[in-house]
C-alpha positions as CSV (number, residue, x, y, z in Angstrom):
1,M,36.8,14.8,-9.7
2,R,34.1,12.4,-9.4
3,K,34.9,8.7,-10.6
4,K,33.3,8.3,-13.7
5,D,30.8,5.4,-13.0
6,P,29.0,5.0,-10.3
7,E,28.9,1.6,-7.8
8,V,28.2,-1.6,-9.6
9,F,25.9,-3.5,-7.3
10,Q,25.1,-7.1,-7.3
11,T,21.6,-7.1,-5.4
12,V,19.3,-3.9,-4.8
13,S,19.2,-5.0,-1.2
14,D,23.0,-5.3,-1.1
15,G,23.6,-2.0,-2.8
16,L,21.4,0.5,-0.5
17,K,22.9,-1.6,2.3
18,K,26.3,-0.1,1.0
19,L,25.3,3.5,-0.1
20,Y,23.7,3.7,3.3
21,K,26.9,2.9,5.4
22,T,29.5,4.7,2.9
23,K,27.5,7.7,2.0
24,L,24.4,8.8,4.1
25,L,25.2,7.4,7.7
26,P,28.4,9.6,8.0
27,L,26.0,12.7,7.3
28,E,23.6,11.6,9.7
29,E,26.4,10.7,12.8
30,H,28.1,14.2,12.1
31,Y,25.1,16.2,12.4
32,K,23.4,13.6,15.4
33,F,20.4,13.0,12.9
34,H,19.4,9.8,14.9
35,E,18.9,12.0,18.2
36,F,16.5,14.2,16.2
37,H,14.9,11.9,13.9
38,S,14.8,8.4,13.1
39,P,17.4,5.8,14.4
40,A,20.3,4.4,12.4
41,L,19.1,2.0,9.8
42,E,20.4,-1.8,10.3
43,D,21.3,-5.0,7.7
44,A,18.0,-6.1,8.7
45,D,15.7,-3.2,7.3
46,F,17.1,-3.7,4.1
47,D,16.8,-7.2,3.8
48,N,13.4,-8.0,6.0
49,K,10.1,-8.9,4.3
50,P,7.7,-6.3,3.5
51,M,5.3,-5.3,6.6
52,V,2.1,-4.4,7.0
53,L,1.3,-2.0,9.7
54,L,-2.5,-2.3,10.7
55,V,-3.8,0.5,13.1
56,G,-7.2,1.4,14.3
57,Q,-9.2,2.5,17.5
58,Y,-10.3,-0.7,19.4
59,S,-12.4,-3.0,18.1
60,T,-12.6,-1.9,14.5
61,G,-11.2,-5.9,13.5
62,K,-7.8,-5.1,13.4
63,T,-6.5,-8.8,15.0
64,S,-9.7,-10.5,13.4
65,F,-8.5,-9.0,9.9
66,I,-5.3,-10.8,10.4
67,R,-6.7,-14.3,11.2
68,Y,-8.9,-13.3,8.6
69,L,-6.0,-13.1,5.7
70,L,-3.9,-16.3,7.4
71,E,-7.2,-18.1,8.0
72,Q,-5.6,-19.2,11.6
73,D,-5.2,-18.2,14.9
74,F,-1.8,-16.9,15.9
75,P,-0.1,-16.9,19.0
76,G,-1.2,-14.3,21.5
77,M,-4.1,-13.2,19.9
78,R,-7.4,-12.2,22.1
79,I,-10.5,-10.6,20.2
80,G,-13.6,-9.0,21.7
81,P,-15.4,-5.8,22.1
82,E,-13.3,-4.7,25.0
83,P,-9.8,-3.0,24.4
84,T,-8.3,-6.7,24.0
85,T,-4.7,-6.3,22.4
86,D,-2.6,-3.7,24.5
87,S,0.4,-4.4,22.7
88,F,2.5,-4.6,19.3
89,I,2.4,-7.9,18.0
90,A,4.5,-8.4,14.8
91,V,3.4,-11.8,12.9
92,M,6.1,-13.2,11.3
93,H,6.6,-16.5,9.7
94,G,8.6,-19.2,11.8
95,D,8.6,-23.1,11.3
96,V,7.5,-23.1,15.0
97,E,4.5,-21.9,16.6
98,G,5.4,-19.5,19.4
99,L,5.8,-16.1,21.1
100,I,9.0,-14.1,21.4
101,P,8.9,-11.3,24.0
102,G,10.2,-7.5,23.4
103,N,13.2,-7.9,25.0
104,A,14.7,-11.2,23.1
105,L,13.4,-9.6,19.8
106,V,15.2,-6.6,20.3
107,V,18.9,-8.1,20.5
108,D,18.0,-10.6,17.5
109,P,20.1,-9.2,14.7
110,K,18.0,-11.0,12.3
111,K,14.9,-9.2,12.8
112,P,14.4,-5.1,11.8
113,F,13.4,-4.2,15.1
114,R,16.5,-4.0,17.7
115,K,16.7,0.1,17.5
116,L,13.1,-0.2,19.1
117,N,14.9,-0.6,22.5
118,A,15.2,3.5,22.5
119,F,11.2,3.4,23.8
120,G,12.3,1.7,26.7
121,N,10.8,-1.1,29.1
122,A,7.7,0.3,29.3
123,F,7.3,-0.2,25.4
124,L,9.3,-3.5,25.4
125,N,7.0,-5.5,27.8
126,R,4.1,-4.5,25.8
127,F,5.7,-6.1,22.3
128,V,5.8,-9.4,21.2
129,C,6.5,-11.2,17.7
130,A,3.9,-14.2,17.1
131,Q,5.9,-17.0,15.0
132,L,4.0,-19.5,12.9
133,P,4.1,-21.7,10.0
134,N,1.8,-19.9,7.7
135,P,2.4,-19.5,4.0
136,V,1.1,-16.0,3.8
137,L,3.6,-15.0,6.3
138,E,6.4,-16.6,3.8
139,S,6.1,-13.5,1.9
140,I,4.7,-10.5,4.2
141,S,5.1,-9.8,8.0
142,V,1.8,-8.1,9.5
143,I,2.4,-6.0,12.7
144,D,-1.0,-5.7,15.0
145,T,-1.2,-2.5,17.4
146,P,-3.1,-1.7,20.5
147,G,-6.5,-0.1,20.0
148,I,-6.6,3.3,19.9
149,L,-9.1,4.6,22.2
150,S,-10.5,8.1,23.4
151,G,-9.8,10.4,26.0
152,E,-6.8,11.6,28.3
153,K,-6.7,8.4,30.7
154,Q,-5.3,6.2,28.0
155,R,-2.2,8.6,26.6
156,I,-1.1,8.9,30.3
157,S,-1.6,5.2,31.1
158,R,0.8,4.0,28.1
159,G,3.7,4.8,29.8
160,Y,5.5,5.1,26.5
161,D,5.5,7.3,23.5
162,F,2.7,5.7,21.2
163,A,2.8,8.0,18.3
164,A,6.3,7.8,18.1
165,V,6.4,4.2,17.9
166,L,3.9,4.3,15.4
167,E,6.4,6.7,13.3
168,W,8.8,4.6,13.9
169,F,7.0,1.6,11.9
170,A,5.5,3.7,9.4
171,E,8.9,4.8,8.0
172,R,9.7,1.2,7.4
173,V,6.6,-0.6,6.6
174,D,5.6,-1.2,3.0
175,R,1.7,-0.5,4.1
176,I,-0.2,1.1,6.6
177,I,-3.8,0.0,7.0
178,L,-6.4,2.0,8.8
179,L,-9.4,0.4,9.7
180,F,-12.7,2.0,10.8
181,D,-15.8,0.0,12.2
182,A,-18.6,1.7,9.7
183,H,-20.9,1.0,12.9
184,K,-19.7,3.4,15.3
185,L,-17.7,5.9,13.3
186,D,-16.0,8.3,15.8
187,I,-12.0,9.8,15.3
188,S,-10.8,9.6,18.6
189,D,-8.3,13.1,19.3
190,E,-5.8,10.1,20.0
191,F,-6.5,8.7,16.6
192,S,-6.4,12.0,14.8
193,E,-2.7,12.2,16.5
194,V,-1.8,9.0,15.3
195,I,-3.1,10.1,11.9
196,K,-1.1,13.1,11.8
197,A,1.9,11.2,13.0
198,L,1.9,9.0,9.6
199,K,2.4,12.5,7.9
200,N,4.9,11.9,5.0
201,H,4.1,8.3,4.7
202,E,0.5,8.9,3.1
203,D,1.7,7.4,-0.3
204,K,1.5,4.0,2.1
205,I,-2.1,4.1,3.4
206,R,-5.5,2.4,2.7
207,V,-8.0,2.5,4.7
208,V,-10.8,-0.2,5.5
209,L,-14.4,0.6,6.4
210,N,-14.8,-2.8,8.3
211,K,-18.0,-4.1,9.6
212,A,-20.0,-2.9,6.6
213,D,-22.1,-5.2,6.4
214,Q,-23.8,-4.3,9.9
215,I,-25.8,-1.3,8.5
216,E,-27.8,-0.7,5.0
217,T,-26.7,0.2,2.0
218,Q,-28.5,4.1,2.4
219,Q,-26.5,4.4,6.2
220,L,-23.2,3.2,4.4
221,M,-23.1,5.7,2.1
222,R,-23.7,8.1,4.7
223,V,-20.6,6.6,6.9
224,Y,-18.6,6.6,3.6
225,G,-19.1,10.2,3.1
226,A,-18.4,10.8,6.8
227,L,-15.4,9.3,6.7
228,M,-13.8,10.7,3.7
229,W,-15.1,14.4,5.0
230,S,-13.1,13.3,8.3
231,L,-10.1,11.7,6.7
232,G,-9.7,14.9,4.1
233,K,-9.3,17.5,7.3
234,I,-6.7,15.1,9.1
235,V,-4.6,13.7,6.0
236,N,-3.4,16.3,3.6
237,T,-2.8,15.0,0.4
238,P,-3.8,15.9,-3.2
239,E,-4.9,12.5,-3.9
240,V,-7.9,10.5,-2.0
241,I,-7.0,8.2,-0.1
242,R,-8.0,4.4,-1.3
243,V,-11.0,3.3,0.9
244,Y,-11.9,-0.3,0.6
245,I,-15.4,-1.4,2.1
246,G,-16.3,-4.6,3.0
247,S,-16.6,-7.2,6.4
248,F,-13.0,-8.8,6.5
249,W,-13.9,-12.1,9.2
250,S,-15.5,-15.5,8.1
251,H,-18.9,-15.2,9.5
252,P,-21.9,-14.7,7.3
253,L,-22.9,-11.3,6.2
254,L,-25.3,-9.6,8.3
255,I,-26.9,-7.8,5.6
256,P,-26.0,-9.5,2.5
257,D,-27.4,-6.4,-0.2
258,N,-23.9,-5.2,-0.8
259,R,-22.1,-8.7,-1.2
260,K,-20.8,-8.0,-4.9
261,L,-19.4,-4.7,-3.6
262,F,-17.9,-6.5,-1.3
263,E,-16.1,-9.1,-2.8
264,A,-14.9,-6.6,-5.8
265,E,-13.7,-4.2,-2.9
266,E,-11.9,-7.6,-0.9
267,Q,-10.2,-8.3,-4.4
268,D,-8.6,-5.4,-5.0
269,L,-7.4,-5.0,-1.5
270,F,-6.0,-8.4,-2.0
271,K,-4.5,-7.2,-5.3
272,D,-2.9,-4.5,-3.2
273,I,-1.3,-6.6,-0.6
274,Q,0.0,-9.0,-2.9
275,S,1.9,-6.4,-4.9
276,L,4.0,-5.5,-2.2
277,P,6.6,-8.2,-2.5
278,R,7.3,-7.1,-5.8
279,N,7.6,-3.5,-5.5
280,A,9.3,-3.8,-2.0
281,A,12.9,-3.1,-3.2
282,L,11.2,0.0,-5.4
283,R,9.7,0.8,-1.4
284,K,13.3,0.6,0.1
285,L,14.7,2.7,-2.7
286,N,12.3,5.2,-2.3
287,D,12.2,6.0,1.6
288,L,16.0,6.0,1.9
289,I,16.0,8.8,-0.8
290,K,13.5,10.5,1.5
291,R,15.6,10.0,4.4
292,A,18.7,11.2,2.4
293,R,16.5,14.5,1.8
294,L,15.2,15.2,5.4
295,A,19.1,14.3,6.7
296,K,20.5,16.9,4.0
297,V,18.2,19.4,5.1
298,H,18.9,18.7,8.8
299,A,22.5,19.2,8.2
300,Y,22.0,22.5,6.9
301,I,19.8,22.9,10.0
302,I,22.1,22.3,12.1
303,S,25.3,24.0,10.8
304,S,23.2,27.2,10.3
305,L,22.6,27.4,14.3
306,K,26.5,26.5,15.3
307,K,27.4,29.2,12.7
308,E,25.2,31.8,14.7
309,M,26.4,30.7,18.3
310,P,28.5,33.0,20.1
311,S,31.6,30.9,21.2
312,V,32.1,32.8,24.7
313,F,29.2,34.7,26.2
314,G,25.3,34.8,25.8
315,K,24.9,31.5,24.8
316,E,21.9,30.7,26.5
317,G,20.1,33.8,25.5
318,K,21.5,33.3,21.9
319,K,19.9,29.6,22.0
320,K,16.6,30.3,23.1
321,E,16.5,33.7,20.0
322,L,17.9,31.0,17.6
323,I,15.0,28.5,18.4
324,N,12.5,30.9,18.3
325,S,13.4,32.1,15.1
326,L,13.9,29.0,13.6
327,G,11.2,29.4,11.2
328,E,12.9,32.1,9.4
329,I,16.3,30.2,9.5
330,Y,14.0,27.7,7.4
331,S,13.0,29.8,5.0
332,R,16.7,30.8,4.5
333,I,17.6,27.6,4.1
334,E,15.4,26.8,1.7
335,R,16.3,29.7,-0.3
336,E,19.7,29.9,-0.7
337,H,19.7,25.7,-1.3
338,Q,16.8,25.4,-3.7
339,I,14.8,22.9,-0.9
340,S,11.6,22.4,-1.6
341,P,9.2,23.1,2.1
342,G,7.8,19.7,2.2
343,D,11.3,18.1,3.1
344,F,11.8,20.2,6.3
345,P,11.2,18.4,9.5
346,N,8.3,19.3,12.0
347,L,8.9,23.0,12.9
348,K,7.5,23.0,16.5
349,K,9.0,19.4,17.4
350,M,12.3,20.5,16.3
351,Q,12.3,23.5,18.6
352,E,10.7,21.3,21.1
353,Q,14.1,18.3,20.8
354,L,16.6,21.6,19.9
355,N,15.9,23.1,23.9
356,A,17.3,19.7,25.1
357,H,20.8,20.3,23.0
358,D,23.7,22.4,23.4
359,L,24.0,24.2,20.2
360,N,27.7,25.0,21.0
361,K,28.4,21.0,20.2
362,F,26.9,21.2,16.8
363,Q,29.3,20.7,13.8
364,P,29.6,23.4,11.4
365,L,29.0,22.7,7.5
366,K,30.8,19.8,5.6
367,M,30.3,20.0,2.2
368,K,32.4,16.5,1.3
369,L,29.4,14.9,3.5
370,L,26.6,16.6,1.2
371,D,28.6,16.3,-1.5
372,A,28.4,12.5,-1.1
373,V,24.9,12.4,-0.4
374,D,24.0,14.5,-3.4
375,D,26.4,12.5,-5.5
376,M,24.3,9.3,-4.1
377,L,21.0,11.0,-5.4
378,A,22.2,11.7,-8.5
379,H,24.3,8.9,-9.6
380,D,24.2,5.9,-7.4
381,I,20.1,5.5,-7.2
382,A,19.8,5.5,-11.0
383,G,22.1,2.3,-11.2
384,L,19.9,1.1,-8.5
385,M,16.8,2.0,-10.6
386,V,18.1,-0.5,-13.8
387,L,19.1,-3.3,-11.0
388,V,15.2,-3.1,-9.4
389,R,13.7,-3.3,-12.9
390,Q,16.0,-6.7,-13.9
391,E,15.2,-7.8,-10.4
392,E,11.5,-7.5,-11.3
393,T,11.7,-9.3,-14.2
394,N,14.2,-12.0,-13.7
395,R,12.4,-13.0,-10.6
396,P,9.5,-15.0,-10.9
397,Q,6.6,-12.9,-10.1
398,K,6.5,-13.0,-6.3
399,V,3.0,-12.6,-4.6
400,V,1.7,-13.3,-1.5
401,K,0.3,-16.9,-1.5
402,G,-1.8,-18.9,1.2
403,G,-4.7,-18.0,3.4
404,A,-7.4,-15.9,2.5
405,F,-5.7,-15.1,-1.0
406,D,-6.0,-18.7,-2.2
407,G,-9.8,-18.7,-1.4
408,T,-11.5,-16.9,-3.8
409,L,-8.5,-17.9,-7.0
410,N,-10.5,-20.6,-8.9
411,G,-13.7,-22.5,-8.9
412,P,-17.3,-21.3,-8.6
413,F,-16.7,-18.7,-5.7
414,G,-13.8,-16.6,-7.9
415,H,-14.5,-13.0,-8.1
416,G,-17.2,-12.6,-11.2
417,Y,-17.6,-16.1,-12.1
418,G,-20.4,-17.0,-14.3
419,E,-21.2,-13.5,-14.3
420,G,-20.8,-11.3,-17.7
421,A,-18.2,-13.2,-20.5
422,G,-18.3,-16.1,-17.9
423,E,-22.2,-16.5,-17.9
424,G,-22.9,-19.9,-19.2
425,I,-19.5,-21.5,-18.3
426,D,-20.7,-24.6,-16.5
427,E,-23.8,-25.6,-19.3
428,A,-23.7,-27.8,-21.9
429,E,-25.7,-25.0,-24.4
430,W,-24.0,-22.7,-25.9
431,V,-25.2,-19.5,-23.9
432,V,-26.1,-17.2,-26.8
433,A,-28.2,-19.9,-28.1
434,R,-30.6,-18.5,-25.6
435,D,-31.3,-15.0,-27.7
436,K,-29.9,-16.4,-30.9
437,P,-33.5,-16.2,-32.5
438,M,-33.9,-12.3,-31.7
439,Y,-30.3,-11.9,-33.4
440,D,-30.9,-13.8,-36.4
441,E,-34.4,-11.7,-37.3
442,I,-31.8,-8.4,-37.4
443,F,-29.6,-10.9,-39.0
444,Y,-31.4,-11.3,-41.9
445,T,-32.5,-7.6,-42.7
446,L,-28.7,-7.2,-42.6
447,S,-28.7,-8.9,-46.4
448,P,-26.4,-11.3,-46.2
449,V,-24.4,-13.0,-49.1
450,N,-24.0,-16.5,-48.6
451,G,-24.8,-16.9,-45.1
452,K,-22.8,-14.0,-44.1
453,V,-23.1,-10.5,-43.6
454,T,-20.3,-7.8,-44.8
455,G,-18.6,-5.3,-42.3
456,A,-19.9,-2.4,-43.5
457,N,-23.5,-3.9,-42.6
458,A,-22.7,-5.0,-39.2
459,K,-21.3,-2.0,-38.0
460,K,-24.5,-0.2,-39.6
461,E,-26.3,-2.4,-36.5
462,M,-23.5,-2.7,-34.0
463,V,-23.0,1.2,-33.9
464,K,-26.5,1.5,-32.4
465,S,-25.7,0.5,-29.1
466,K,-23.5,3.5,-28.5
467,L,-20.7,2.0,-27.3
468,P,-17.3,3.9,-28.9
469,N,-15.3,2.5,-31.7
470,T,-12.7,1.3,-29.5
471,V,-14.5,-1.3,-27.8
472,L,-16.8,-2.5,-31.0
473,G,-13.4,-2.8,-32.7
474,K,-12.7,-5.5,-29.7
475,I,-15.8,-7.0,-29.9
476,W,-15.5,-7.5,-33.4
477,K,-11.8,-8.9,-33.1
478,L,-13.4,-11.4,-30.4
479,A,-16.7,-12.3,-32.7
480,D,-14.7,-12.9,-36.1
481,I,-13.4,-16.4,-35.3
482,D,-12.3,-17.4,-38.7
483,K,-11.1,-13.6,-39.7
484,D,-12.6,-13.5,-42.8
485,G,-13.9,-9.9,-42.2
486,M,-17.6,-10.8,-42.6
487,L,-20.0,-12.1,-39.8
488,D,-22.4,-15.4,-39.9
489,D,-25.3,-15.7,-38.3
490,E,-23.5,-17.6,-35.3
491,E,-20.4,-15.1,-35.1
492,F,-23.2,-12.2,-35.3
493,A,-25.1,-13.7,-32.4
494,L,-22.1,-13.6,-30.2
495,A,-20.8,-10.2,-31.1
496,N,-24.2,-8.8,-30.1
497,H,-24.1,-11.2,-27.2
498,L,-20.7,-9.3,-26.0
499,I,-22.0,-6.3,-26.7
500,K,-25.0,-7.0,-24.2
501,V,-22.2,-8.1,-21.4
502,K,-20.2,-4.9,-22.1
503,L,-23.8,-2.6,-21.8
504,E,-24.3,-4.7,-18.7
505,G,-21.3,-3.3,-17.2
506,H,-19.2,-6.5,-17.3
507,E,-15.3,-6.4,-18.9
508,L,-14.9,-8.0,-22.1
509,P,-12.0,-10.7,-21.7
510,A,-9.3,-10.3,-23.7
511,D,-9.4,-13.7,-25.5
512,L,-12.6,-15.4,-26.4
513,P,-13.3,-17.9,-23.2
514,G,-14.0,-21.7,-24.7
515,H,-17.6,-21.9,-23.6
516,L,-18.5,-18.6,-26.0
517,I,-16.9,-20.2,-28.8
518,P,-20.1,-21.2,-31.3
519,P,-20.5,-25.1,-31.4
520,S,-20.0,-25.3,-35.3
521,K,-16.5,-23.4,-34.9
522,R,-15.2,-25.2,-32.0
523,K,-13.0,-27.9,-34.3
524,V,-11.0,-24.8,-35.9
525,P,-7.5,-24.7,-34.3
526,A,-6.7,-21.3,-32.6
527,E,-4.7,-19.3,-34.8
């Protein structure tokens, strides 16, 4: 019988650590999960800040992008048209600026990189951590990766499994940003392989089409279309991956025609990155569920193979036969245990890995271990979900601050400043007064009584804008300042001004900004 109540945890992070160690890790160890899929998780994996992984071909502006976000250089940074970054650089917060080499990084229990030692010296010599005191890094860390080249030479000369390292990071980061250069859009073979290695993490991927200020609008549309088409062939997701277009460095725009588009896209991307600390606990929970499902499937596969193996004669022949018919074993497990095909590991990769193992040393099915994981998924995770929501409400809004994230928040260079409902914000004169004579002419045709037109009469005029009633209702609410259900000439002019704002494609404000309140109404206390 199961205990009545799921476990109670103080924090999401503690809960995840405990569930992993007590319920999932025993299953992983029993069926050699770590040798096949992914090393065991450590405390630092649950405690660390959200990480952003940047991936792209050489010279797409990955390092410049980090510099743009931080608004300062970081140790070990090199920028140039040739492949300059040949290392993985973890850019993290530290009180003193400096570089920590890979071999020292993987023995530090506070950093989430200990399990990278499995990739050996060839990789560790190409892995560093750049630490610096920067406000952006107080809430996120950024991983810069070597530029991906085309051609066979690149793959041979790396000396370590590049795609496997990226896959290791993909599993642990909160956001993967793929950078493309609008100027030279070609997806090399290695890049396609890398994108395929990020499979199962499509929900974390965002795409940046960088250096978009270097080409004309018409050309940019073609490049965008070509990029979407290429990505569609490599990334198999029902949703379209979000692509942000812009020029992410602090140089003047070469072709400024699309400035407004770039500004809007940058704001959207910044919002996406800024939300990472808030959603970090949920992401870790989600990744643990994904991992648990894979571990369960893995246990079924391993125990099925064990069951089929003869105990004495013909082991080698049977092993070959079983590995060749692994696809059928997958189908059988899928039917018997009602498991979705998407939860199974890559067939070809699994077959290759099985070749190196002695199938006789595998363990038979131990239901107690599987039940513990099922119990965790069915009960404990639900309790943690409640805790995630509580942590989100109790904690002050966690957002990424500093660097480029502060650049456009306030003042005249904030996104959309002085446009739409913000037009006339700096002017002494009421901005609506410019067109008021024209609105007054209409106002007096609507038979005002005591200087006011009724709602019914105003509606006849307002619906001519063809805006939906929901929008017109919102405009009415903003314009009827004294809430008497009628509009005087100033309120009527304001309503028409807001209709114009909306028709020009801008959003309506939630509350009426101070500069739009008619001068005669500015004494009225807000309700």
